[in-house]
C-alpha positions as CSV (number, residue, x, y, z in Angstrom):
1,M,70.2,51.4,159.3
2,K,69.4,50.9,155.6
3,K,67.2,54.0,155.6
4,F,70.0,56.0,157.2
5,L,72.5,54.8,154.6
6,L,70.2,55.5,151.7
7,L,69.3,58.9,153.1
8,T,73.0,59.9,153.6
9,G,73.9,58.5,150.2
10,G,71.1,60.5,148.5
11,L,72.2,63.7,150.3
12,V,75.9,63.1,149.4
13,A,74.9,62.5,145.8
14,A,72.7,65.7,145.7
15,A,75.3,67.8,147.4
16,S,78.1,66.7,145.1
17,A,75.9,67.4,142.1
18,A,75.0,70.8,143.4
19,V,78.7,71.8,144.0
20,A,80.0,70.2,140.8
21,G,82.1,72.9,139.1
22,G,81.2,75.5,141.6
23,L,84.5,75.5,143.5
24,A,86.7,75.8,140.4
25,N,88.5,79.1,139.8
26,A,87.0,81.3,137.0
27,V,89.0,81.1,133.8
28,I,89.9,84.6,132.7
29,E,91.2,84.9,129.1
30,S,93.7,87.7,128.5
31,E,93.3,90.0,125.5
32,V,95.5,89.5,122.6
33,I,97.1,92.8,121.6
34,E,98.2,92.9,118.0
35,V,101.2,95.1,117.3
36,V,100.9,96.5,113.8
37,P,104.4,97.3,112.3
38,E,104.8,100.7,110.8
39,T,104.6,100.5,107.1
40,G,106.9,102.3,104.7
41,S,110.2,104.0,105.6
42,G,111.3,107.5,106.3
43,F,111.9,108.2,102.6
44,G,108.3,107.5,101.7
45,W,107.8,111.2,100.7
46,I,110.5,111.2,98.0
47,I,108.4,109.4,95.3
48,P,105.4,111.7,95.5
49,I,107.7,114.7,95.4
50,L,109.4,113.4,92.4
51,I,106.1,112.7,90.6
52,V,104.9,116.2,91.4
53,G,108.2,117.7,90.2
54,I,108.0,115.8,86.9
55,L,104.4,116.9,86.4
56,V,105.3,120.5,87.1
57,A,108.3,120.3,84.7
58,L,106.1,118.9,82.0
59,A,103.4,121.4,82.5
60,S,105.7,124.4,82.4
61,G,108.1,123.1,79.8
62,D,109.0,125.0,76.7
63,D,106.8,124.1,73.8
64,S,108.9,123.1,70.8
65,S,106.4,124.5,68.3
66,S,107.7,127.6,66.7
67,E,105.4,130.5,65.8
68,A,106.2,132.2,62.5
């Protein structure tokens, strides 16, 4: 009877070690989607247009030097 108990105890220990962690559901991690906010505003084109306008006005401006 002792041999039978030792044999069954050994089989139970081996079976539990073989199945350990095998019956758990797989952990699936979800992807993190990062939402990037839109930078700037709808009036972001005004400053470059003003800079270009000022540069054009300076380039085509009347020279104050008089020719004699």
